[in-house]
C-alpha positions as MATLAB code, in Angstrom:
seq = 'MFARLGIRNYFFPVIRKAPRTRASYASLSRLVTEKAVKVPKIDIPRAVLFGVLGAGCYVGNVLAKENTLETLLAEADELYDAMKYEEIYVLLSAHLEVKHDEILWRLGRATYEKAKAAKTDDEKKVLYREALDYVEAALAINSENFAVHKWMSILIDYVYGYEGTKARISQSYNVKDHMEKACKLNPTDGTSRYLLGYWYYSIASIPWYQRKIASVVFATPPSGTYEDALKEFLHAEELEPNFYSKNLMMIGKCYQMLGKKEEAKHYLTRAMNYPAKTLDDKEAVDEATQLLKAL';
ca = [
       8.186    6.771    4.942;
      10.931    5.257    6.783;
       9.871    1.791    6.007;
      12.686   -0.589    6.490;
      16.424    0.518    7.121;
      15.153    3.685    9.191;
      12.428    4.756   11.663;
       9.960    2.655   13.381;
      11.186   -0.595   11.560;
       8.729   -0.975    8.676;
       6.607    2.299    7.825;
       4.525    0.461    5.351;
       2.915   -2.888    6.008;
       2.483   -5.564    3.202;
       0.218   -4.069    1.053;
      -2.231   -6.290   -1.142;
      -5.848   -5.915   -2.562;
      -8.819   -6.880   -0.390;
     -11.396   -9.416   -1.494;
     -14.293   -7.764   -2.506;
     -16.765   -9.887   -0.125;
     -14.716  -10.071    2.890;
     -13.532   -6.404    3.509;
     -14.083   -6.566    7.236;
     -11.604   -9.373    7.527;
      -9.206   -8.249    5.087;
      -5.543   -7.242    6.081;
      -4.180   -3.716    4.737;
      -2.296   -5.857    1.944;
      -5.826   -6.529    0.771;
      -7.254   -3.397    1.105;
      -4.595   -0.859   -0.342;
      -6.092   -0.051   -3.878;
      -8.923   -0.093   -3.564;
     -12.219    0.385   -4.437;
     -12.972   -1.168   -7.620;
     -11.897    1.083  -10.689;
     -14.287    1.432  -13.471;
     -12.327    1.247  -16.749;
     -13.918    1.645  -20.141;
     -14.474   -1.291  -22.391;
     -11.447   -0.668  -24.590;
     -10.581   -3.570  -27.225;
      -6.746   -4.814  -26.757;
      -5.608   -5.300  -30.239;
      -5.201   -9.152  -30.875;
      -1.467   -8.233  -32.180;
      -0.680   -6.982  -28.493;
      -2.637   -9.517  -26.705;
      -0.767  -12.606  -28.814;
       2.175  -10.365  -29.359;
       4.681  -11.107  -26.718;
       3.243  -14.713  -25.166;
       2.050  -16.015  -28.074;
      -1.429  -18.044  -28.016;
      -0.034  -20.258  -24.663;
       0.668  -19.084  -21.264;
      -2.110  -16.964  -19.851;
      -3.499  -14.861  -22.620;
      -5.636  -17.493  -23.922;
      -7.704  -17.340  -20.899;
      -8.431  -13.782  -21.054;
      -9.025  -13.920  -24.770;
     -11.622  -16.471  -24.196;
     -13.906  -14.074  -21.966;
     -13.661  -10.669  -24.219;
     -10.973   -8.719  -25.916;
     -11.342   -6.033  -23.352;
      -9.153   -3.834  -20.811;
     -11.758   -4.693  -18.364;
     -11.541   -8.174  -18.496;
      -7.918   -8.003  -18.571;
      -7.875   -6.271  -15.289;
     -10.473   -8.198  -13.785;
      -8.454  -11.257  -14.650;
      -5.434   -9.780  -12.913;
      -7.327   -8.654  -10.138;
      -8.631  -12.507   -9.416;
      -4.890  -13.360   -9.666;
      -4.172  -10.986   -6.951;
      -7.013  -12.175   -4.629;
      -5.290  -15.698   -5.229;
      -1.944  -14.323   -4.456;
      -0.568  -15.689   -8.022;
       1.706  -12.858   -8.355;
       4.103  -14.324  -10.791;
       1.116  -15.006  -13.148;
      -0.301  -11.500  -12.969;
       3.667  -10.371  -13.660;
       3.502  -12.639  -16.914;
       0.075  -11.742  -17.769;
       0.224   -7.845  -17.727;
       3.955   -7.883  -19.067;
       2.589   -9.014  -22.114;
       0.547   -5.876  -22.594;
       2.833   -3.170  -22.061;
       2.100   -1.904  -25.526;
      -1.159   -0.642  -24.456;
       0.451    1.783  -22.337;
      -2.727    1.908  -19.767;
      -2.480    3.122  -16.252;
      -4.493    0.513  -14.950;
      -2.249   -1.909  -16.456;
       0.930   -0.169  -14.968;
       0.106    0.377  -11.515;
      -0.987   -3.374  -11.193;
       2.084   -4.619  -12.771;
       3.962   -2.418  -10.158;
       2.111   -3.918   -7.514;
       2.695   -7.600   -8.852;
       6.343   -6.820   -9.048;
       6.032   -5.372   -5.490;
       4.900   -8.816   -4.179;
       7.674  -10.453   -6.061;
      10.264   -8.161   -4.365;
       9.016   -8.898   -1.197;
       9.305  -12.811   -1.703;
      12.957  -12.303   -3.189;
      15.745  -14.114   -1.236;
      18.389  -11.288   -1.439;
      18.491   -7.587   -0.828;
      20.263   -7.361   -4.107;
      17.056   -8.805   -5.790;
      14.705   -6.913   -3.843;
      16.363   -3.660   -4.353;
      16.014   -4.361   -8.393;
      12.481   -5.446   -8.027;
      11.240   -2.421   -6.147;
      12.933   -0.104   -8.590;
      11.507   -1.848  -11.427;
       8.062   -1.708   -9.665;
       8.676    2.031   -9.195;
       9.310    2.366  -12.991;
       6.137    0.777  -13.819;
       4.009    3.175  -11.353;
       5.947    6.173  -12.506;
       4.888    5.248  -16.032;
       1.284    5.191  -14.887;
       1.778    8.374  -13.304;
       2.808   10.220  -16.582;
      -0.173    8.642  -18.364;
      -3.059    9.336  -15.547;
      -2.218   11.639  -12.715;
      -5.532   11.598  -11.227;
      -5.817    7.716  -10.599;
      -6.018    7.513   -6.732;
      -4.431    4.055   -6.794;
      -1.242    5.240   -8.928;
      -0.519    7.966   -6.171;
      -1.037    5.367   -3.258;
       1.586    2.905   -4.865;
       3.977    6.024   -5.773;
       4.097    6.846   -1.995;
       4.769    3.195   -1.075;
       7.372    2.364   -3.645;
       9.086    5.190   -3.150;
       9.767    4.635    0.442;
      10.910    1.201   -0.350;
      13.395    2.291   -3.133;
      14.994    4.910   -1.237;
      15.073    2.758    1.900;
      17.954    0.890    0.333;
      19.798    4.110    0.004;
      19.970    4.627    3.625;
      17.948    6.575    6.259;
      19.329   10.189    4.808;
      17.808    9.400    1.438;
      14.590    7.802    2.807;
      14.087   11.329    4.958;
      14.640   13.099    1.818;
      11.536   11.577    0.169;
       9.537   12.078    3.132;
       7.555   15.058    1.830;
       7.154   13.411   -1.576;
       5.815   10.366   -0.237;
       3.090   12.338    1.783;
       2.383   14.282   -1.172;
       1.325   11.126   -3.011;
      -0.617   10.210    0.089;
      -2.470   13.275    0.350;
      -3.441   13.156   -3.558;
      -4.705    9.549   -3.170;
      -6.994   10.778   -0.143;
      -7.993   13.958   -2.443;
      -8.936   11.793   -5.492;
     -10.873    9.202   -3.481;
     -11.962   10.499   -0.124;
     -13.875    7.529    0.757;
     -10.845    5.426    0.891;
      -9.940    4.521    4.406;
      -6.715    2.618    3.395;
      -5.486    5.812    1.910;
      -6.150    7.796    5.420;
      -4.560    4.871    7.313;
      -1.263    5.344    5.467;
      -1.462    8.904    6.000;
      -2.124    8.351    9.875;
       0.879    6.118    9.698;
       3.183    8.596    8.305;
       2.269   11.238   11.151;
       2.864    8.425   13.806;
       6.180    7.518   12.158;
       7.142   11.311   12.362;
       5.936   11.785   15.559;
       8.028    8.594   16.924;
      11.083    9.199   15.214;
      13.982    9.273   17.720;
      16.369   12.323   18.118;
      19.498   11.376   16.166;
      17.102   11.027   13.365;
      15.407   14.289   13.723;
      18.942   15.718   13.527;
      19.485   14.094   10.140;
      16.197   15.736    9.021;
      16.937   19.044    9.929;
      20.085   18.760    7.966;
      18.161   17.644    4.701;
      15.460   20.065    5.094;
      15.286   23.671    6.183;
      11.914   22.765    7.678;
      11.793   19.180    8.613;
       8.626   16.869    8.237;
       6.660   17.297   11.330;
       4.026   15.128   12.779;
       2.202   14.523   16.003;
       0.385   11.572   17.586;
      -2.769   14.074   17.552;
      -2.433   14.411   13.750;
      -2.253   10.429   13.407;
      -5.190    9.887   15.556;
      -7.290   12.247   13.568;
      -6.293   10.421   10.116;
      -7.069    6.794   11.827;
     -10.206    7.924   13.318;
     -11.392    9.594    9.884;
     -10.280    5.936    8.242;
     -12.386    4.156   10.652;
     -15.318    6.573   10.190;
     -15.100    6.072    6.345;
     -15.034    2.329    6.706;
     -15.974    0.918   10.277;
     -13.989   -1.920   11.410;
     -12.295   -2.386    8.007;
      -8.508   -3.075    9.207;
      -7.400   -4.836   12.471;
      -4.412   -2.604   12.602;
      -5.958    0.652   12.097;
      -8.014   -0.351   15.340;
      -4.865   -0.905   16.905;
      -3.053    2.103   15.852;
      -6.162    4.126   17.159;
      -5.512    2.441   20.750;
      -1.786    3.061   20.437;
      -2.230    6.901   19.564;
      -4.486    7.058   22.733;
      -1.929    5.381   24.650;
       0.682    7.598   23.653;
      -1.706   10.562   24.569;
      -2.310    9.257   28.029;
      -6.015    8.466   27.293;
      -5.870    5.153   29.160;
      -9.518    3.960   28.655;
      -9.865    5.009   24.883;
      -6.799    2.919   24.438;
      -7.850    0.146   26.326;
     -11.348    0.200   23.978;
      -9.730    0.327   20.940;
      -7.048   -2.314   21.637;
      -9.571   -4.469   22.948;
     -11.354   -4.322   19.596;
      -8.004   -4.963   17.677;
      -7.322   -8.222   20.035;
     -10.828   -9.358   19.325;
     -10.705   -8.905   15.678;
     -11.221  -12.105   13.606;
      -7.682  -13.295   12.664;
      -7.952  -14.128    9.056;
      -4.666  -12.844    7.938;
      -1.050  -12.412    8.799;
      -1.872   -8.695    9.386;
      -4.578   -9.433   11.635;
      -2.595  -12.023   13.612;
       0.083   -9.471   14.422;
      -2.522   -6.767   15.413;
      -3.938   -9.385   17.824;
      -0.627  -10.316   19.170;
       0.676   -6.601   19.691;
      -2.787   -5.299   20.935;
      -2.695   -8.124   23.703;
       0.721   -7.141   24.737;
      -0.291   -3.596   24.880;
      -3.168   -4.248   26.988;
      -1.177   -6.270   29.511;
       1.138   -3.046   29.935;
      -2.028   -0.795   30.714;
];
């Protein structure tokens, strides 16, 4: 929670899917969904495939391969790896009549990326709400899809962030519940654990005046400690060693907050030396470098 207007700046960093062949260098934004989700080879009716966009646009490329849901999703994921979010939006919007959770959460993900690129807060607010609508529809279809729960937690935070700190805090348990569900459904996914760790870290770091807001909103306000956060970050690292530069940095920050200087230096040094292939990596390298100077 507390991504943008409230606590600890952005709770959720930029989130995308990891290129399958370069996971060790991927940013969280390329990792968040996702182990590959196997889907049945379900034929998409040609009337649906052609219905919205006609034979032009991007649909023809999908049909040239095979009229299957699996092919459509693979096409969307390839476009996502190439950061062609508008093309994904056009492609998947044409298939809403299929009403499949794998289509809907990917459409929500693409809409989220469009929102981040929007120029005004009003545009962002509308697009984040649209993205959440798609993922909520996916949840109604399949409540056992871990990627759906992951994106629910992310988008709830962004949407309620535009309504103010009190609104964001009011959703804190909801955000956490979806994260924990994602972890339960896919216990081998390091990024779900990372997000849960960051939730705990953010709660542990909130200033006193926002704790007062939380105490007004909830009879039992959200609680979390640096020990809780560290446990999740270390679990993520155990599941997928060296998978994400910022996970290493957050382990170092937790150790620093807990007064364990040598452990903090070890992980911050690893983060500083991480191959900076993405913006997330560069941010982690820069922050880790500054933190090490202060130790």
